[in-house]
C-alpha positions as CSV (number, residue, x, y, z in Angstrom):
1,X,-26.1,-135.4,145.4
2,X,-28.8,-136.4,142.6
3,X,-28.0,-138.0,139.3
4,X,-30.1,-136.9,136.5
5,X,-30.7,-139.3,133.5
6,X,-29.2,-138.5,130.2
7,X,-30.9,-135.8,128.0
8,X,-31.7,-137.0,124.3
9,X,-31.1,-134.4,121.6
10,X,-29.2,-132.1,124.0
11,X,-28.0,-128.9,122.8
12,X,-24.5,-127.9,123.7
13,X,-24.2,-124.8,125.8
14,X,-21.8,-123.3,123.1
15,X,-24.9,-123.3,120.9
16,X,-26.9,-121.2,123.3
17,X,-26.8,-118.1,121.2
18,X,-29.6,-115.9,119.8
19,X,-28.8,-113.1,117.3
20,X,-29.8,-110.1,119.3
21,X,-30.1,-107.8,116.3
22,X,-33.2,-105.7,116.6
23,X,-34.2,-106.0,113.0
24,X,-37.8,-107.3,113.5
25,X,-36.8,-111.0,113.6
26,X,-35.6,-111.0,117.2
27,X,-38.5,-112.3,118.8
28,X,-39.0,-115.1,116.4
29,X,-35.4,-116.1,116.7
30,X,-36.0,-116.5,120.4
31,X,-39.1,-118.4,120.0
32,X,-37.3,-120.7,117.6
33,X,-34.5,-121.2,119.9
34,X,-36.8,-122.3,122.9
35,X,-38.7,-124.5,120.3
36,X,-35.5,-126.4,119.5
37,X,-34.9,-126.8,123.3
38,X,-38.3,-128.8,123.4
39,X,-36.5,-131.6,121.4
40,X,-34.4,-132.3,124.7
41,X,-36.1,-135.1,126.3
42,X,-35.1,-137.3,129.3
43,X,-34.0,-140.8,128.6
44,X,-36.2,-142.9,130.8
45,X,-34.9,-146.5,130.0
46,X,-34.1,-148.6,133.1
47,X,-35.8,-146.4,135.6
48,X,-38.1,-147.5,138.5
49,X,-41.7,-146.9,137.9
50,X,-42.1,-143.8,140.1
51,X,-39.0,-142.2,138.7
52,X,-40.0,-143.0,135.1
53,X,-43.6,-141.3,135.8
54,X,-41.9,-138.0,136.7
55,X,-39.6,-138.0,133.8
56,X,-42.2,-139.2,131.3
57,X,-44.5,-136.3,132.5
58,X,-41.6,-133.8,132.1
59,X,-41.3,-135.1,128.6
60,X,-45.0,-134.7,127.9
61,X,-44.7,-131.0,129.0
62,X,-41.8,-130.5,126.6
63,X,-44.3,-131.6,123.8
64,X,-47.0,-129.3,125.2
65,X,-44.6,-126.6,125.1
66,X,-43.4,-127.4,121.6
67,X,-47.1,-127.1,120.4
68,X,-47.6,-123.8,122.3
69,X,-44.4,-122.4,120.5
70,X,-45.2,-123.9,117.2
71,X,-48.4,-122.0,117.3
72,X,-46.8,-118.6,118.2
73,X,-44.1,-119.2,115.6
74,X,-46.6,-119.7,112.9
75,X,-48.6,-116.6,114.0
76,X,-45.5,-114.4,114.2
77,X,-44.1,-115.9,110.8
78,X,-47.2,-114.9,109.0
79,X,-47.2,-111.2,110.4
80,X,-43.6,-110.6,109.4
81,X,-43.2,-108.1,106.6
């Protein structure tokens, strides 16, 4: 069994709910939820160098996803009536 390091800013599974009302804002709510998940990052203190590299890269990918989602949210927010 593999032990994962802790996650910073983890969202509790009970908060994994997106209002599915088809009211023109559903897609934006989905994007905002996934954007919030991008704040969850691996805690990399006290790891070996090789292991730290992997988790650091995964955290960088979280930042990159956040940028893409921020742009999509911005575009969709300006189109909303």
